[in-house]
VOVOVEX-433996 format. One record per atom (N, C-alpha, C, O): atom name; x, y, z; residue in one letter. Coordinates in steps of 0.02 Angstrom, whole numbers, m for minus. Atoms other than C-alpha are relative to their C-alpha. Example, Ala and Ser with C-alpha at 12.3 -4.5 7.8 and 13.67 -1.06 7.14 Angstrom:
<rs>
R   atomo        x        y        z   residuo
R       N       45      m59        0         a
R      CA      615     m225      390         a
R       C       45       60        0         a
R       O       97       59       33         a
R       N      m42      m59       m3         s
R      CA      684      m53      357         s
R       C      m39       55       37         s
R       O      m14      110       45         s
</rs>
This chain:
<rs>
R   atomo        x        y        z   residuo
R       N       m6       63       m2         m
R      CA     7609     6727     6898         m
R       C      m24      m24       66         m
R       O      m67      m67       76         m
R       N       24       10      m74         l
R      CA     7601     6734     7087         l
R       C      m66      m21       21         l
R       O      m87      m67       56         l
R       N       76       m7      m23         v
R      CA     7418     6787     7086         v
R       C      m31      m64      m31         v
R       O      m78      m94       m5         v
R       N       48       73       32         a
R      CA     7369     6631     6967         a
R       C       15      m47       63         a
R       O      m31      m66       99         a
R       N       m7       54      m50         v
R      CA     7454     6513     7091         v
R       C      m49        6       64         v
R       O      m88      m37       85         v
R       N       41      m23      m71         s
R      CA     7376     6598     7247         s
R       C      m64      m29      m15         s
R       O      m81      m79       19         s
R       N       54       32       14         a
R      CA     7209     6564     7164         a
R       C      m26      m68       m4         a
R       O      m80      m90       16         a
R       N        4       54       m5         l
R      CA     7234     6408     7129         l
R       C       m6      m41       53         l
R       O      m49      m85       62         l
R       N        1       21      m84         t
R      CA     7285     6366     7312         t
R       C      m51       10       15         t
R       O      m90      m38       12         t
R       N       60      m28      m28         l
R      CA     7152     6459     7376         l
R       C      m73      m63       m9         l
R       O     m104      m95       34         l
R       N       44       41       33         a
R      CA     7031     6357     7259         a
R       C        9      m52       32         a
R       O      m32      m63       77         a
R       N      m10       60      m43         g
R      CA     7100     6201     7324         g
R       C      m23      m19       60         g
R       O      m50      m73       73         g
R       N       33       m1      m66         h
R      CA     7052     6222     7483         h
R       C      m53       19        9         h
R       O      m74       11       67         h
R       N       94       m6        1         s
R      CA     6876     6267     7459         s
R       C      m25      m48      m31         s
R       O      m86      m43      m23         s
R       N       23       40       17         a
R      CA     6842     6120     7368         a
R       C      m38      m43       74         a
R       O      m99      m52       76         a
R       N       30       51      m40         p
R      CA     6814     6005     7529         p
R       C      m63       28       37         p
R       O     m108       m9       57         p
R       N       51      m23      m32         a
R      CA     6699     6130     7605         a
R       C      m61        9      m50         a
R       O     m111       37      m27         a
R       N       50       m9       38         e
R      CA     6588     6129     7459         e
R       C       m3      m80      m23         e
R       O      m31      m84      m77         e
R       N        1       68       28         a
R      CA     6601     5931     7429         a
R       C      m75      m29       14         a
R       O      m99      m73      m23         a
R       N       50       23      m19         a
R      CA     6445     5902     7509         a
R       C      m72       31      m60         a
R       O     m130       13      m71         a
R       N       39      m41       62         a
R      CA     6364     6008     7371         a
R       C        3      m32      m72         a
R       O      m21       m5     m122         a
R       N      m32       13       48         a
R      CA     6430     5903     7253         a
R       C      m55      m40      m48         a
R       O      m40      m63     m103         a
R       N       63       37       52         c
R      CA     6241     5823     7185         c
R       C      m43       71      m21         c
R       O      m61      119       13         c
R       N       63      m70       13         s
R      CA     6128     5952     7091         s
R       C      m68      m27       17         s
R       O      m84      m80       42         s
R       N       56       25      m35         g
R      CA     5971     5949     7124         g
R       C      m30       56       66         g
R       O       m6      110       84         g
R       N        3      m23      m58         r
R      CA     5879     5995     7273         r
R       C      m10      m37       35         r
R       O      m30      m92       19         r
R       N       m5       47      m67         l
R      CA     5884     5929     7439         l
R       C      m75      m18        5         l
R       O     m120       24        8         l
R       N       81       41       m2         v
R      CA     5718     5806     7447         v
R       C       26      m39       72         v
R       O      m28      m49      100         v
R       N       13       31      m63         k
R      CA     5770     5715     7616         k
R       C       66      m10       32         k
R       O      108      m34       m5         k
R       N      m73       14      m43         t
R      CA     5926     5705     7752         t
R       C      m45      m58       57         t
R       O     m103      m55       78         t
R       N        3       70      m75         v
R      CA     5923     5537     7893         v
R       C       57       21       27         v
R       O      112       29        0         v
R       N      m58      m21      m39         s
R      CA     6022     5589     8016         s
R       C       25      m46       50         s
R       O      m20      m60       89         s
R       N      m17       60      m44         f
R      CA     6119     5456     8123         f
R       C       62       28       43         f
R       O       92       81       36         f
R       N      m54      m49      m62         s
R      CA     6244     5480     8276         s
R       C       74       11      m17         s
R       O      115       38       19         s
R       N      m71      m22       33         t
R      CA     6400     5484     8150         t
R       C        2       34      m65         t
R       O       53       52      m93         t
R       N       20      m64       84         g
R      CA     6319     5591     7978         g
R       C      m58        1        2         g
R       O     m101       m3       46         g
R       N       70      m14       43         e
R      CA     6194     5612     7883         e
R       C        3      m36      m78         e
R       O       55      m52     m106         e
R       N        2       40       47         l
R      CA     6135     5528     7733         l
R       C      m49       65      m36         l
R       O     m101       88      m11         l
R       N       48      m58       27         r
R      CA     6074     5673     7599         r
R       C      m17      m21      m75         r
R       O       26      m42     m114         r
R       N       37       15       81         i
R      CA     5956     5644     7428         i
R       C      m15       69      m17         i
R       O      m44      113       14         i
R       N        4      m50       35         y
R      CA     5970     5761     7307         y
R       C      m63      m28      m50         y
R       O      m73      m89      m53         y
R       N       33       28       61         k
R      CA     5830     5753     7157         k
R       C        0       74      m68         k
R       O      m26      129      m66         k
R       N       29      m56       66         s
R      CA     5833     5858     6982         s
R       C      m53      m38      m35         s
R       O      m83      m85      m10         s
R       N       56       26       33         r
R      CA     5713     5820     6851         r
R       C       15      m78      m13         r
R       O      m26     m117       10         r
R       N      m19       70       25         q
R      CA     5793     5651     6783         q
R       C       40      m23       48         q
R       O       39      m84       39         q
R       N      m36       37      m43         y
R      CA     5915     5605     6933         y
R       C       m4        9       71         y
R       O      m20       56      106         y
R       N       m4      m18      m81         a
R      CA     5939     5562     7099         a
R       C       68        0       30         a
R       O      107      m21      m12         a
R       N      m72       m6      m23         c
R      CA     6103     5580     7196         c
R       C      m10      m18       78         c
R       O      m63      m20      110         c
R       N       19       15      m64         a
R      CA     6146     5534     7361         a
R       C       72      m14       30         a
R       O      110      m56        6         a
R       N      m58        9      m34         v
R      CA     6293     5556     7489         v
R       C      m13        1       66         v
R       O      m52       33      101         v
R       N       m3      m12      m95         a
R      CA     6342     5509     7666         a
R       C       52       50       28         a
R       O      112       49       13         a
R       N      m62      m43      m31         v
R      CA     6424     5648     7768         v
R       C       17       m7       61         v
R       O      m32      m10       98         v
R       N      m34       15      m75         a
R      CA     6526     5621     7930         a
R       C      m25       86       50         a
R       O      m23      145       31         a
R       N       20      m61      m33         k
R      CA     6460     5741     8074         k
R       C       84       36       12         k
R       O       87       98        6         k
R       N      m56      m31      m14         k
R      CA     6656     5775     8113         k
R       C       42      m10      m37         k
R       O       88      m34       m4         k
R       N      m48       m3       64         p
R      CA     6757     5772     7964         p
R       C       89       21       27         p
R       O      116       63       64         p
R       N      m76       m9      m48         g
R      CA     6944     5745     7992         g
R       C       31      m77      m16         g
R       O       74      m92      m57         g
R       N      m26       74      m20         v
R      CA     6968     5555     8041         v
R       C       m2      m51      m50         v
R       O      m51      m88      m41         v
R       N       22       59       41         r
R      CA     6980     5427     7897         r
R       C      m34      m52       45         r
R       O       m8      m76       96         r
R       N       24       64      m11         r
R      CA     6856     5295     7928         r
R       C      m48      m32      m58         r
R       O      m56       m7     m114         r
R       N       51       36       48         a
R      CA     6732     5176     7842         a
R       C      m69       42      m13         a
R       O     m113       63       25         a
R       N       79      m51       27         m
R      CA     6592     5271     7740         m
R       C      m35      m45      m56         m
R       O        7      m72      m93         m
R       N       17       18       71         f
R      CA     6490     5197     7600         f
R       C      m85       51        6         f
R       O     m110       79       55         f
R       N       68      m24       24         v
R      CA     6313     5268     7518         v
R       C      m18      m42      m63         v
R       O       29      m64      m97         v
R       N       13       19       45         s
R      CA     6212     5192     7389         s
R       C      m78       22        5         s
R       O     m115       32       53         s
R       N       84      m11       30         i
R      CA     6043     5229     7292         i
R       C       m4      m35      m49         i
R       O       42      m54      m85         i
R       N       13       53       36         q
R      CA     5946     5125     7201         q
R       C      m74       25      m34         q
R       O     m121       29        6         q
R       N       47       m8       31         a
R      CA     5813     5174     7062         a
R       C      m48      m71        0         a
R       O      m33     m128      m19         a
R       N       50       80       10         r
R      CA     5658     5046     7080         r
R       C        9      m37      m73         r
R       O      m11       m5     m121         r
R       N       m5       17       53         g
R      CA     5705     4918     6939         g
R       C       53        2      m23         g
R       O       60      m20      m81         g
R       N      m60      m29       43         g
R      CA     5877     4977     6910         g
R       C       54      m41       63         g
R       O       44      m74      114         g
R       N      m53       27      m65         r
R      CA     6050     4938     6998         r
R       C       36       44       34         r
R       O       59       91        1         r
R       N       m7      m53      m56         a
R      CA     6103     5033     7145         a
R       C       74       21      m37         a
R       O      114      m12      m72         a
R       N      m79      m39        6         a
R      CA     6255     5152     7122         a
R       C       32        5       88         a
R       O       m4       21      136         a
R       N      m38       18      m65         i
R      CA     6392     5123     7278         i
R       C       43       39        3         i
R       O       74       57      m47         i
R       N      m86      m18      m19         d
R      CA     6530     5199     7356         d
R       C       15      m11       53         d
R       O      m26       m3       97         d
R       N       m2       30      m69         k
R      CA     6617     5135     7494         k
R       C       78       m5        7         k
R       O      110      m30      m39         k
R       N      m72      m23      m15         g
R      CA     6791     5171     7560         g
R       C        9       29       71         g
R       O      m35       30      114         g
R       N      m11      m21      m70         r
R      CA     6881     5246     7706         r
R       C       17       72      m31         r
R       O       62       84      m72         r
R       N       m5      m55       21         f
R      CA     6854     5422     7682         f
R       C       10       63       73         f
R       O       14       48      132         f
R       N      m22      m12      m59         t
R      CA     6887     5569     7785         t
R       C      m71       67       12         t
R       O      m82      101       61         t
R       N       53      m46       m1         r
R      CA     6736     5681     7746         r
R       C      m82      m23      m24         r
R       O     m132        6       m1         r
R       N       42       17       49         q
R      CA     6611     5592     7630         q
R       C        1      m41      m24         q
R       O       57      m54      m47         q
R       N        2       57       58         a
R      CA     6565     5451     7536         a
R       C      m37       11      m51         a
R       O      m90       38      m33         a
R       N       60      m42       44         g
R      CA     6473     5495     7370         g
R       C       49       56      m27         g
R       O      107       67      m11         g
R       N       64       19        8         p
R      CA     6412     5569     7284         p
R       C      m13      m55      m49         p
R       O       27      m78      m90         p
R       N       11       72       76         v
R      CA     6320     5421     7169         v
R       C      m71       26       m3         v
R       O     m112       43       40         v
R       N       57      m36       40         t
R      CA     6193     5481     7046         t
R       C      m48      m78      m25         t
R       O      m15     m130      m28         t
R       N       m1       39       38         v
R      CA     6077     5361     6967         v
R       C      m75       25      m40         v
R       O     m109       66       m9         v
R       N       55      m34       34         y
R      CA     5924     5397     6830         y
R       C      m54      m41       33         y
R       O      m61     m101       48         y
R       N       46       19      m48         a
R      CA     5773     5416     6918         a
R       C      m74       41      m32         a
R       O     m115       61        8         a
R       N       60      m27       41         l
R      CA     5629     5494     6778         l
R       C      m63      m39       30         l
R       O      m70      m98       15         l
R       N       57       31      m17         n
R      CA     5473     5449     6860         n
R       C        2      m93       41         n
R       O      m29     m145       28         n
R       N      m14       65      m23         r
R      CA     5540     5307     6974         r
R       C       m1        2       56         r
R       O       m1       62       67         r
R       N      m23      m10      m54         c
R      CA     5560     5279     7159         c
R       C       76      m18        9         c
R       O      106      m64      m18         c
R       N      m62       26      m24         v
R      CA     5718     5276     7231         v
R       C       m5      m14       61         v
R       O      m58        0       89         v
R       N      m30       19      m70         r
R      CA     5802     5210     7401         r
R       C       65       26       17         r
R       O      103       39      m30         r
R       N      m65      m20       11         a
R      CA     5955     5266     7474         a
R       C       18      m40       78         a
R       O      m22      m62      120         a
R       N      m44        7      m92         s
R      CA     6067     5219     7646         s
R       C       75       29      m10         s
R       O      100       54      m60         s
R       N      m58      m21      m16         g
R      CA     6219     5261     7699         g
R       C       31        4       85         g
R       O       m1       29      131         g
R       N      m34       25      m48         t
R      CA     6338     5214     7838         t
R       C       76       63       23         t
R       O      103       99      m19         t
R       N      m49      m47      m10         v
R      CA     6479     5324     7932         v
R       C       28      m23       66         v
R       O        5        0      118         v
R       N      m28       16      m38         a
R      CA     6599     5230     8037         a
R       C      m68      m61       38         a
R       O      m79      m56       98         a
R       N       51       75      m24         d
R      CA     6450     5055     8068         d
R       C      m38       51       22         d
R       O      m61       30       75         d
R       N       72      m15       m6         k
R      CA     6317     5179     8086         k
R       C      m31       51      m53         k
R       O      m11      106      m74         k
R       N       52      m41       43         g
R      CA     6180     5234     7977         g
R       C      m79       m1      m22         g
R       O     m130      m21        5         g
R       N      108      m11       19         g
R      CA     6001     5258     7908         g
R       C      m10      m23      m79         g
R       O       33      m31     m122         g
R       N       14       13       68         s
R      CA     5913     5214     7757         s
R       C      m65       48      m22         s
R       O      m68      100       10         s
R       N       52      m27       13         t
R      CA     5747     5279     7675         t
R       C      m53      m52      m27         t
R       O     m113      m38      m26         t
R       N       74       44       23         g
R      CA     5636     5144     7610         g
R       C       13       17      m70         g
R       O       68       25      m95         g
R       N       m6       m9       69         w
R      CA     5572     5177     7429         w
R       C      m48       82       21         w
R       O     m100       93       53         w
R       N       30      m72        0         i
R      CA     5543     5376     7414         i
R       C      m11       37      m66         i
R       O       12        7     m116         i
R       N       m3      m45       67         l
R      CA     5507     5511     7271         l
R       C      m41      m46      m47         l
R       O      m33      m48     m108         l
R       N       40       33       39         c
R      CA     5378     5393     7219         c
R       C      m42       29      m43         c
R       O      m78       m6      m78         c
</rs>
């Protein structure tokens, strides 16, 4: 029983380190800015984005958005310590655009993956 509790405790601590990899697919674009990065991932049918802080730990305003051409944007915003997102849209044979901010600094992609 003690081993199981320890394993659960360790698993809980490793989750934030793996949080940036919450999107499935391959990393296709990274947009760096002074306070963090916007990362865009693509699988066959979906595109996913996260905004990741360069210095995690302090709670600050973050925002991430991704939109497939012709569709609505998927958005995550709030006050986070490490990242905003992941947000995912259906993007089979569609261009997407993404944007992200960390502490009022950010970047965007314009239309990509066309």
